[in-house]
MARVO-951573 format. One record per residue (C-alpha): residue in one letter; x, y, z. Coordinates in steps of 0.05 Angstrom, whole numbers, plus 5000, padded with zeros to 4 digits. Example, Ala and Ser with C-alpha at 12.3 -4.5 7.8 and 13.67 -1.06 7.14 Angstrom:
BEGIN
+-----+------+------+------+
: res :   c1 :   c2 :   c3 :
+-----+------+------+------+
:   a : 5246 : 4910 : 5156 :
:   s : 5273 : 4979 : 5143 :
+-----+------+------+------+
// end
This chain:
BEGIN
+-----+------+------+------+
: res :   c1 :   c2 :   c3 :
+-----+------+------+------+
:   m : 4032 : 8005 : 1675 :
:   e : 3968 : 8045 : 1663 :
:   e : 3904 : 8004 : 1660 :
:   i : 3885 : 8035 : 1594 :
:   n : 3946 : 8001 : 1562 :
:   l : 3923 : 7933 : 1587 :
:   i : 3852 : 7936 : 1560 :
:   r : 3871 : 7911 : 1491 :
:   g : 3894 : 7844 : 1518 :
:   a : 3836 : 7840 : 1566 :
:   k : 3788 : 7850 : 1508 :
:   v : 3821 : 7793 : 1470 :
:   l : 3811 : 7748 : 1530 :
:   v : 3738 : 7768 : 1537 :
:   d : 3715 : 7777 : 1465 :
:   i : 3756 : 7724 : 1428 :
:   c : 3782 : 7673 : 1477 :
:   g : 3721 : 7670 : 1523 :
:   n : 3666 : 7693 : 1476 :
:   v : 3632 : 7727 : 1534 :
:   q : 3560 : 7747 : 1519 :
:   p : 3515 : 7800 : 1552 :
:   r : 3482 : 7778 : 1617 :
:   e : 3527 : 7717 : 1625 :
:   d : 3553 : 7701 : 1695 :
:   v : 3629 : 7712 : 1693 :
:   l : 3671 : 7691 : 1753 :
:   i : 3741 : 7718 : 1762 :
:   v : 3781 : 7672 : 1808 :
:   a : 3842 : 7711 : 1830 :
:   d : 3893 : 7713 : 1886 :
:   t : 3921 : 7773 : 1923 :
:   e : 3982 : 7776 : 1876 :
:   k : 3940 : 7785 : 1813 :
:   l : 3891 : 7840 : 1832 :
:   k : 3909 : 7888 : 1775 :
:   i : 3903 : 7833 : 1723 :
:   a : 3835 : 7813 : 1752 :
:   k : 3811 : 7885 : 1751 :
:   v : 3824 : 7897 : 1677 :
:   v : 3791 : 7831 : 1657 :
:   t : 3732 : 7851 : 1700 :
:   m : 3728 : 7918 : 1664 :
:   a : 3728 : 7884 : 1596 :
:   a : 3674 : 7834 : 1616 :
:   v : 3630 : 7889 : 1646 :
:   e : 3637 : 7928 : 1580 :
:   r : 3610 : 7866 : 1545 :
:   g : 3548 : 7869 : 1590 :
:   a : 3565 : 7809 : 1633 :
:   e : 3548 : 7799 : 1706 :
:   v : 3617 : 7795 : 1739 :
:   t : 3637 : 7767 : 1806 :
:   v : 3708 : 7769 : 1833 :
:   a : 3729 : 7714 : 1881 :
:   l : 3794 : 7730 : 1917 :
:   m : 3838 : 7678 : 1952 :
:   t : 3906 : 7673 : 1983 :
:   p : 3958 : 7647 : 1933 :
:   r : 3967 : 7572 : 1930 :
:   s : 4038 : 7544 : 1941 :
:   a : 4042 : 7500 : 1879 :
:   h : 4009 : 7487 : 1812 :
:   g : 3949 : 7441 : 1818 :
:   q : 3928 : 7457 : 1889 :
:   e : 3853 : 7464 : 1900 :
:   p : 3820 : 7532 : 1911 :
:   p : 3781 : 7543 : 1975 :
:   a : 3714 : 7506 : 1980 :
:   p : 3671 : 7570 : 1973 :
:   i : 3706 : 7588 : 1908 :
:   a : 3699 : 7516 : 1882 :
:   a : 3624 : 7521 : 1896 :
:   a : 3619 : 7588 : 1859 :
:   m : 3655 : 7558 : 1799 :
:   l : 3598 : 7507 : 1791 :
:   r : 3549 : 7564 : 1779 :
:   a : 3588 : 7606 : 1729 :
:   d : 3581 : 7610 : 1653 :
:   v : 3653 : 7633 : 1644 :
:   i : 3712 : 7629 : 1692 :
:   y : 3776 : 7669 : 1687 :
:   a : 3832 : 7647 : 1734 :
:   p : 3889 : 7699 : 1740 :
:   t : 3927 : 7664 : 1795 :
:   t : 4000 : 7657 : 1816 :
:   y : 3996 : 7581 : 1812 :
:   s : 3952 : 7544 : 1764 :
:   i : 3885 : 7514 : 1785 :
:   f : 3879 : 7478 : 1717 :
:   h : 3896 : 7409 : 1745 :
:   t : 3844 : 7412 : 1802 :
:   d : 3778 : 7377 : 1817 :
:   a : 3746 : 7446 : 1823 :
:   r : 3762 : 7461 : 1750 :
:   r : 3742 : 7392 : 1726 :
:   e : 3674 : 7395 : 1762 :
:   a : 3660 : 7465 : 1736 :
:   i : 3673 : 7441 : 1665 :
:   k : 3625 : 7383 : 1675 :
:   a : 3573 : 7433 : 1697 :
:   g : 3582 : 7470 : 1630 :
:   a : 3629 : 7527 : 1648 :
:   r : 3679 : 7556 : 1600 :
:   f : 3746 : 7559 : 1637 :
:   l : 3805 : 7604 : 1619 :
:   n : 3869 : 7591 : 1657 :
:   m : 3910 : 7655 : 1668 :
:   v : 3965 : 7629 : 1713 :
:   d : 4025 : 7674 : 1727 :
:   y : 4001 : 7731 : 1681 :
:   d : 4039 : 7796 : 1683 :
:   e : 4019 : 7862 : 1654 :
:   q : 4065 : 7855 : 1593 :
:   m : 4026 : 7794 : 1571 :
:   l : 3965 : 7838 : 1561 :
:   v : 4004 : 7886 : 1517 :
:   a : 4046 : 7843 : 1470 :
:   g : 4066 : 7771 : 1455 :
:   g : 4025 : 7709 : 1448 :
:   l : 3958 : 7741 : 1465 :
:   m : 3962 : 7779 : 1399 :
:   a : 3962 : 7716 : 1357 :
:   d : 3908 : 7694 : 1308 :
:   f : 3875 : 7641 : 1351 :
:   f : 3825 : 7621 : 1298 :
:   a : 3879 : 7608 : 1247 :
:   m : 3917 : 7560 : 1293 :
:   r : 3856 : 7522 : 1317 :
:   p : 3856 : 7472 : 1259 :
:   v : 3930 : 7456 : 1269 :
:   a : 3919 : 7442 : 1343 :
:   e : 3860 : 7397 : 1326 :
:   r : 3899 : 7359 : 1274 :
:   i : 3957 : 7345 : 1321 :
:   g : 3906 : 7324 : 1373 :
:   e : 3879 : 7274 : 1323 :
:   i : 3949 : 7246 : 1309 :
:   f : 3960 : 7236 : 1384 :
:   s : 3892 : 7203 : 1392 :
:   q : 3906 : 7154 : 1335 :
:   g : 3979 : 7141 : 1355 :
:   r : 4011 : 7087 : 1395 :
:   r : 4084 : 7106 : 1403 :
:   a : 4113 : 7176 : 1409 :
:   e : 4187 : 7195 : 1408 :
:   v : 4220 : 7262 : 1422 :
:   t : 4292 : 7279 : 1406 :
:   s : 4332 : 7344 : 1405 :
:   p : 4401 : 7368 : 1382 :
:   l : 4425 : 7371 : 1454 :
:   g : 4412 : 7298 : 1467 :
:   t : 4339 : 7289 : 1486 :
:   r : 4315 : 7219 : 1467 :
:   v : 4253 : 7194 : 1501 :
:   v : 4198 : 7146 : 1478 :
:   m : 4129 : 7134 : 1508 :
:   d : 4066 : 7094 : 1496 :
:   i : 4004 : 7137 : 1481 :
:   t : 3958 : 7080 : 1459 :
:   g : 3886 : 7095 : 1475 :
:   r : 3899 : 7164 : 1502 :
:   s : 3859 : 7221 : 1471 :
:   g : 3899 : 7280 : 1444 :
:   s : 3880 : 7346 : 1475 :
:   p : 3879 : 7405 : 1427 :
:   q : 3884 : 7471 : 1464 :
:   p : 3869 : 7528 : 1415 :
:   g : 3873 : 7582 : 1468 :
:   m : 3798 : 7593 : 1466 :
:   s : 3739 : 7570 : 1508 :
:   r : 3680 : 7591 : 1465 :
:   e : 3634 : 7531 : 1477 :
:   p : 3605 : 7504 : 1542 :
:   g : 3648 : 7454 : 1579 :
:   t : 3714 : 7475 : 1547 :
:   t : 3781 : 7495 : 1577 :
:   s : 3838 : 7538 : 1550 :
:   s : 3900 : 7574 : 1574 :
:   p : 3911 : 7634 : 1529 :
:   p : 3960 : 7653 : 1502 :
:   d : 3981 : 7580 : 1503 :
:   i : 3961 : 7546 : 1438 :
:   e : 3982 : 7473 : 1439 :
:   a : 3964 : 7401 : 1428 :
:   s : 3981 : 7351 : 1482 :
:   v : 3972 : 7279 : 1505 :
:   g : 3981 : 7242 : 1570 :
:   p : 4026 : 7181 : 1559 :
:   l : 4010 : 7115 : 1592 :
:   e : 4038 : 7113 : 1662 :
:   g : 4102 : 7073 : 1669 :
:   t : 4120 : 7075 : 1595 :
:   a : 4165 : 7136 : 1584 :
:   e : 4239 : 7117 : 1577 :
:   g : 4300 : 7158 : 1560 :
:   i : 4336 : 7224 : 1570 :
:   i : 4304 : 7294 : 1569 :
:   i : 4351 : 7353 : 1561 :
:   v : 4311 : 7414 : 1583 :
:   d : 4340 : 7476 : 1550 :
:   g : 4281 : 7525 : 1547 :
:   s : 4249 : 7537 : 1614 :
:   i : 4215 : 7507 : 1674 :
:   p : 4160 : 7560 : 1683 :
:   h : 4157 : 7563 : 1758 :
:   p : 4174 : 7625 : 1800 :
:   d : 4234 : 7589 : 1830 :
:   i : 4265 : 7570 : 1763 :
:   g : 4241 : 7604 : 1699 :
:   v : 4282 : 7611 : 1635 :
:   l : 4343 : 7565 : 1639 :
:   e : 4413 : 7593 : 1642 :
:   e : 4440 : 7523 : 1629 :
:   s : 4407 : 7458 : 1609 :
:   i : 4380 : 7407 : 1658 :
:   e : 4384 : 7332 : 1645 :
:   l : 4327 : 7288 : 1667 :
:   k : 4336 : 7212 : 1666 :
:   v : 4269 : 7180 : 1656 :
:   s : 4254 : 7106 : 1669 :
:   q : 4189 : 7068 : 1679 :
:   g : 4150 : 7131 : 1666 :
:   r : 4182 : 7175 : 1720 :
:   i : 4241 : 7221 : 1733 :
:   m : 4296 : 7179 : 1764 :
:   e : 4354 : 7228 : 1764 :
:   i : 4364 : 7304 : 1755 :
:   k : 4431 : 7332 : 1733 :
:   g : 4454 : 7404 : 1723 :
:   g : 4472 : 7467 : 1760 :
:   k : 4436 : 7515 : 1807 :
:   q : 4369 : 7511 : 1771 :
:   a : 4372 : 7435 : 1770 :
:   q : 4382 : 7438 : 1846 :
:   a : 4320 : 7483 : 1851 :
:   l : 4280 : 7433 : 1811 :
:   r : 4304 : 7376 : 1855 :
:   k : 4285 : 7415 : 1917 :
:   l : 4217 : 7433 : 1889 :
:   l : 4199 : 7361 : 1875 :
:   e : 4227 : 7335 : 1940 :
:   e : 4187 : 7386 : 1980 :
:   a : 4123 : 7364 : 1947 :
:   g : 4130 : 7302 : 1991 :
:   e : 4099 : 7251 : 1944 :
:   d : 4126 : 7204 : 1890 :
:   s : 4071 : 7221 : 1840 :
:   v : 4102 : 7288 : 1823 :
:   y : 4159 : 7252 : 1787 :
:   v : 4111 : 7217 : 1738 :
:   v : 4116 : 7236 : 1664 :
:   a : 4046 : 7264 : 1656 :
:   e : 4044 : 7302 : 1590 :
:   l : 4075 : 7312 : 1522 :
:   g : 4055 : 7378 : 1490 :
:   i : 4073 : 7416 : 1427 :
:   g : 4071 : 7492 : 1426 :
:   l : 4033 : 7525 : 1368 :
:   n : 4032 : 7601 : 1381 :
:   p : 4075 : 7639 : 1331 :
:   r : 4072 : 7702 : 1374 :
:   a : 4092 : 7670 : 1440 :
:   r : 4162 : 7681 : 1466 :
:   l : 4203 : 7646 : 1520 :
:   c : 4199 : 7689 : 1582 :
:   g : 4192 : 7642 : 1642 :
:   r : 4117 : 7648 : 1647 :
:   m : 4079 : 7584 : 1637 :
:   l : 4027 : 7603 : 1586 :
:   e : 4076 : 7640 : 1541 :
:   d : 4130 : 7587 : 1546 :
:   e : 4086 : 7526 : 1534 :
:   g : 4057 : 7559 : 1472 :
:   v : 4124 : 7576 : 1438 :
:   y : 4116 : 7554 : 1366 :
:   g : 4153 : 7489 : 1351 :
:   s : 4173 : 7476 : 1423 :
:   v : 4156 : 7414 : 1464 :
:   h : 4140 : 7412 : 1538 :
:   f : 4138 : 7352 : 1584 :
:   g : 4091 : 7355 : 1644 :
:   f : 4104 : 7319 : 1709 :
:   g : 4055 : 7302 : 1764 :
:   d : 3979 : 7304 : 1758 :
:   n : 3951 : 7284 : 1690 :
:   r : 3878 : 7269 : 1704 :
:   s : 3859 : 7328 : 1660 :
:   l : 3895 : 7293 : 1603 :
:   g : 3860 : 7226 : 1610 :
:   g : 3913 : 7197 : 1657 :
:   v : 3905 : 7167 : 1726 :
:   t : 3961 : 7202 : 1764 :
:   k : 3936 : 7243 : 1822 :
:   a : 3987 : 7292 : 1850 :
:   l : 3989 : 7356 : 1889 :
:   m : 4023 : 7392 : 1831 :
:   h : 4036 : 7393 : 1756 :
:   l : 4102 : 7421 : 1732 :
:   d : 4125 : 7431 : 1660 :
:   a : 4193 : 7433 : 1625 :
:   v : 4202 : 7465 : 1556 :
:   i : 4248 : 7436 : 1503 :
:   l : 4272 : 7477 : 1443 :
:   k : 4283 : 7453 : 1371 :
:   p : 4253 : 7384 : 1384 :
:   t : 4237 : 7329 : 1334 :
:   v : 4172 : 7291 : 1347 :
:   t : 4151 : 7227 : 1314 :
:   v : 4087 : 7188 : 1324 :
:   d : 4087 : 7116 : 1300 :
:   g : 4148 : 7131 : 1259 :
:   v : 4119 : 7192 : 1223 :
:   t : 4156 : 7257 : 1237 :
:   i : 4109 : 7315 : 1251 :
:   l : 4161 : 7364 : 1278 :
:   q : 4233 : 7366 : 1256 :
:   e : 4280 : 7408 : 1300 :
:   g : 4224 : 7457 : 1314 :
:   q : 4195 : 7460 : 1244 :
:   f : 4129 : 7428 : 1227 :
:   i : 4125 : 7378 : 1171 :
:   k : 4065 : 7402 : 1131 :
:   e : 4053 : 7336 : 1095 :
:   a : 4046 : 7300 : 1162 :
:   l : 3992 : 7348 : 1185 :
:   r : 3946 : 7340 : 1126 :
+-----+------+------+------+
// end
């Protein structure tokens, strides 16, 4: 696709999502598979008058793996960081330390050119910000969350004392993180508390799995995946977790609700997690969500048409938000 066709989306990322200002130090952390995406974001940031540096690395092998030390050091000095990478560096110490230093971080994991042309990136981010913040408040004030779905999902978890994390898809203030076009609100459940069955029918946004052709059943007990049932994609999930080589990747790490009306299910993480009215469960590292689980990866699973209740109050009914509960 011609670069001129990609500039619109790049401008949204730079002007709206990142609020890049003239003379700011912008760092583009990319891998060798995302050079074209990195180039168009660079062009948009240069047009804004920013000082742009591109740091290129070899692709990681899983979400949540640390970038090389020289790149981590550069992240500490940047005003704004864009990360068009094959695997996410969101759940890394490098990202957490950069945020503490005041950087604005924008996760761009697994972007393709089409995401810069249509879909979730064309949403009204400002309009959805209050909704994300309100659901974040509900999570922060809640104690018990339950998720069900028409296909048989029924899982409960304790969220007492955990802060909800609104993700409006924008990092406009120092020390903030976003993953446009993903607009969501999430929370990290207390470790060891999730119990029940999760029927994954949307996607597992990982290059080896993607949009599901048939559902995958996850049996959850004592806050971790105990059993995986399904067909070929379930086998791929089982292999992926086994090859990680550590028990912590099975931990239920996140409950998130998608809030982007323009996002569509496509197998790419930041579109899929933002699908309006969907739920995703994260597994593995959850330190970025206030949890204590340290893992080499963080993997998500998207559920369609879910019902979500917090302390007995329904906020989402089969994929439709209950307006009265969000006031």
